[in-house]
N, C-alpha and C positions, 0 to 999 in steps of 0.2 A: 245448708250444708248437704252436699250430695255425695255422701260416703257410698262406697260400693258394698258395704256390709250394713246389716240392720243394727243400728246403735242401741236399740231397746233390748237386744240380746245380751248386753254387757252389764256388769255390776255398776252401781252408781259411781264408785270411785274411778272406774275405768272411763266412764262417760265424762266425768269431770276432767280427767287427764286429756281426753280427746278434744274437749272444748278449749282447754288451755293451749294445746299445740296448734289448734286452728285459729282461735281468736287472738290470743296473746302473742304467740310466736309467729303467726302468719303462715303456717305450713299449708300446703295445698291439700285438697280433699283426698287426692291420690295418696299422698304421703301419710296422712292420718289413717286412711283405710289400711295401708300396709302395716302400720303400727298395731292397729286393732286386730288384724288377721293374725299377726305373729303372737300377740298376747293371748288370743283365743286358743291357738294351738298349744301354747304353754300351759294354760289353765286346764284345757282338756286332758293334756298329758298328766298333769298333777292329779286330777280326779281319777283318771284311769289307773294310775299307779296306786293311789290310796285305796281303791276299791277292787283291785285285782282284775281289771278289765283289759281287753285288747287295746293296744296303742296304735292300731292302724285299722283301716277298713271303714265300712259304712257306719257301723255302730259308733266308732270313735268320732266320726265327723258329726254325729248327732248329739254328742254330749253337751249339755247346757252348762254354762259357766256362771250363772247368777249366784251360785253358792259362794263365789270368791269375794267375800266382803273384806273389810280392812282387818278384822281380827284374824282371818285366815291368812291373809297376805303377810301379816307380821311374823307368822311362824315359818315362812319359807326361808330356807338357809342357802348359803353359798353352794354347799354340796349338791343340793337339789338342782340348782341352776346348771352346775357342771354336768350332772347326770342328764339333764334335758338336752344339753348341747351334744353329748355323746349320742343320745337317742336320735337327734336330727341327722347325724352323720351316718349312723349304722342302720337305722330302720327306715328313715325317710330318704336317705341317699343324698342329703344336702351337701354341696361342696362348700368351700370356704366362704364364698360371697353370700350364700343363702344362710349359713350359720351366723355369719357376721351381722346380717340384717336382723335376725331374730334376737341376737344378743343386744343389738343396738336398741331394739324396742324395749327389752327388759330393763336395760340401763337407763333409758330415758324415763320410763315409768317410775323406777325407784328414785331417780334423781328428783322427779316431781314430788314424790311423797316425802322425801327427806329434806331437800333444799328449799323447795318452793312452798310446800304446805306444812312442813315440820310435823307430819303425822307419824313418822318413824324416826327413831334415833340412829339406827344402824342400817346402812345400805349394803345388802348382801352381794350386790353385783359390781360394786365400785372397783374392786381390785382384779376382776376377771379380765384377762387379756383377750382382745379381739382376735378371732381366728384369721390366719393369713389368707388373703385372697390371691388367686392365681391371676397374675397380670397378663391380660390378653390385649393385643393391639386392636383398636377399633376397626371393624370391617367397613369398607367403603367401596363405592363404585369408582371405576376408572373413568377417565375423561371420555373415552369412547363409549362406555356404557351410559354415561350421562347424556350424550348426544342421542344414543339409541332410545333412551327413555323419553326425551323431549320429542323426538321424531314420531314415536308411537302415538303421542297425543296429537301432534299435527296431522297425522294420517287418519285419525279417528273422526272423520268428518260427519259421521252419523250421530255423534253424541251431542245432545243439546247443551251440555255443560263443558264442551271442549275448551272454550276460552277461559272459563273459571279454573278448570283443572290445570291448564297450561300455566296460568298465573300462579297457582298455589305451589306447583312443583318447581317452578322457576325460583320462587322465593326460598323454598327449602334448599335447593342446590346452590344458591348464591349467598344466602344470609345465615344459614346454619341455625335457624330458629327451631324451637321445640314445637311439637304438634299442638300442644295446648296453647302455646303463644300465638300460633297462626290462627287457630279457631277463635281465639279471643280478640282478634283485631276488630276495631270498630271504625266507621268512616271518619270520625273526628281524630283518629290516631294518625291519619295520613296528612302530610302537608300538601299544599295545593299543587305543587310542581312534582309531586311523587319523588322527592329526593330523600325523604326519610320517613320513618314511621315509628310509632311508640308501641312497645309490647310490654306485657306484664309477665315476668318470669317467676321462678321459684321464690317462695316467701313473699309473694305480691310485690316484688321489686321491679320498678320500671327501668327500662333502658331504651335508648334511641338506636335504631338500626338505620344506617345510611345505605341507600339503594344505588346500585350501578345501572348502567344503561339497559341491560337486559331486563332487570326488574321494572324499571320505569316504563319500558315499552310494553311489557306484559300487563302491568297495572293499567296503563293508558287504554289498552284494548279492552280489558275486562271492565273498566269503569263505564265504557260505552254501553255495556250490557247491564251492569249493576244499576245504572241510573235511569233505566227504562221505566216507563210509567207503571208497569205491572209491579215493579219492585218498590217504586217510590210510595205506593199506597201502604206499604208495610211500615209500621212504626219502628221495627227493629233496625238499629243502626249498625248491625254487623256488616263487616266488609264482605265476607263470604257467606252466601246463603244456600240453603238446601233447596230441593225442588218444591218444598212446601213454603218457600219464602221465609224460612226461619234461620237463625244462626246455625251454621253448619256444625255438626257434632264431630268430636274427635274420631268416633268410629267411622263416620262417613269419609273423613279425610283418609283414614287408614285404608278403608276399602278402595278408595280411588287410587291410592298409590299402588296397592297390590294389583289392581286391575291393569294398570299400565306397565308395571314391571313384567306381568305375564305377557302382555301384548308385545313388549320389547324383547321377549325371549330371555328374560332375566329371572323368571319366577323360581327356577330350580336353584338359584344361588342364595335363597333365603334372606334376601335383603328386606329391610323394613323401613318405616318412616324415619325412625331414629338413625338408621344408617345413612339417610340423606343428610342429616345434620353432621354426622361424621365426615361425609363426603365433602361438604362445603368447607369444613374446618381443615381437612387434609389438603384439599386443592389450594386453599389460600396459603397454608403454610409452605407447601411444596413449591409455590411460585417464587419463594425466596424474598418476597417483598413485604411479608407480614410478620412483625415481631410477635413472639409468643405472648407478651404482655398485652399487646393490642388485640390479639386473638382472644385472650381471656375476656376482655371487655365486650367484644363482638358476641361471644357465646353466652355471656352472662354467668360465667363461672364464679363461684365464691372464692375458691382457692386456686393459686397459680399451678400447684402440682396436679390439679385436675386437667388443666390445659396442656401440661407438658408431655402428656402421652402422645400428642401429635408430633413432637420432635422425634420420638422413637419410630413413629410411622414413616417419617421422612428418611430416617437413617436406614430403615429396613428397605425402603424403595431404592435407595442408593446402592445398598448391598445387592439387591436383585438386579439392578441395572448393570453392575459390574459383572455379575455372573452370566448375564445375557450376551456379553461380548463374544463374538465368534471364536476368539482366541483363548477363551476361558478354559477350554479343555486341554490345551497344550501342556504336556508334562515338562519336566526338566531335561537336562542333558543326559543322554545315555551314558552310563558308566562303562569305561573301557578296562 
């Protein structure tokens, strides 16, 4: 398990919770790390309040939480959780989404203690309403910006990884996969004609992604590089390799995307790898040929309402198109 936090810094009961989320429920290391980070903030805040310490700054971030054993956790009340949520908004400046994530971690932890382990009889978080999140439309590249991004890679003839990078970004823009899914692709996941590939999504759920002509062409070119003798000596079956001939890391993929966004003149727009996923979904839906339920399967969403945000994106684009009509500024008849 490759958590981004040191699991040994957490009380035994929290480590058990992390193992349950990872092994039994199949949550990704990233998701479990986020749970742990939010629980650590919660327990640091509790300790600081109990001992009259500052609830922000370097000293706060150094507070150890091994003190929070089961006996202590049993004493935490609903009021204290409410007070913590107020603190996250007023002191830490967390908006609705960040507060909701922290409450989600607390709720999941207490559900584990009460429902799964039966270590507590009362769940103090069960009736706390989740803070409302501000609904923002997903940011995405326009079709012209997509072409500019791909052209930036084509023109980067000095890069030894140009063919690999072009293939990766083509897959992002056409398939809407997550960065962890792309980095996790292995050679056996591809069919022989490059018409589909298998990815492992959230919760270790597999799905098949069908590839269009652009993806097939990019993969065909890249495989001529990938199957060269210097790479075949490596026992790693990863599709995309780093310069060290190892499976490419998520960070390297992210760096590559940022590099070409800058070269394409798009760096100032604060696009990210995840925005390429939004771009693929938006372009597919805006084409008018992809039903939202089909899009849900393509993206690997668990719930349909997660996918339905792209219908709002399409509606917004229609509204903007109407406003762009040269006659949009004409007023009504002059009153006589």
